[in-house]
KESE-85968 format. One record per residue (C-alpha): x, y, z. Coordinates in steps of 0.02 Angstrom, whole numbers. Layout:
<recs>
X/Y/Z
...
</recs>
This chain:
<recs>
9478/6307/-2780
9573/6456/-2774
9744/6526/-2688
9750/6622/-2584
9851/6736/-2661
9725/6715/-2830
9590/6787/-2662
9737/6945/-2601
9695/7000/-2780
9519/7028/-2795
9513/7122/-2622
9658/7208/-2681
9552/7233/-2835
9378/7255/-2713
9470/7362/-2576
9579/7480/-2719
9718/7417/-2580
9858/7366/-2610
9820/7177/-2516
9939/7002/-2499
9940/6837/-2435
10065/6774/-2314
10084/6625/-2214
10083/6640/-2009
10170/6531/-1927
10083/6391/-1835
10166/6437/-1664
10093/6643/-1726
9912/6578/-1744
9872/6611/-1582
9929/6805/-1572
9847/6801/-1740
9681/6739/-1654
9710/6881/-1505
9738/7022/-1640
9570/6964/-1720
9472/6976/-1559
9471/6841/-1488
9517/6844/-1305
9700/6792/-1244
9671/6595/-1208
9525/6560/-1304
9564/6536/-1462
9614/6332/-1481
9450/6300/-1531
9505/6392/-1671
9662/6329/-1683
9563/6174/-1729
9475/6248/-1867
9638/6284/-1968
9760/6123/-1914
9782/6016/-2078
</recs>
């Protein structure tokens, strides 16, 4: 297992960019998934995948 910070560091090295990992509060998940292209009102299944 690797941490989110380790993944960000490795991606940054590959992309030659500054990449930072950060947590999105649960209340912001729907909006974040919408920004990734999931239509508004249809983010439930994606949210369920990350529910602890």
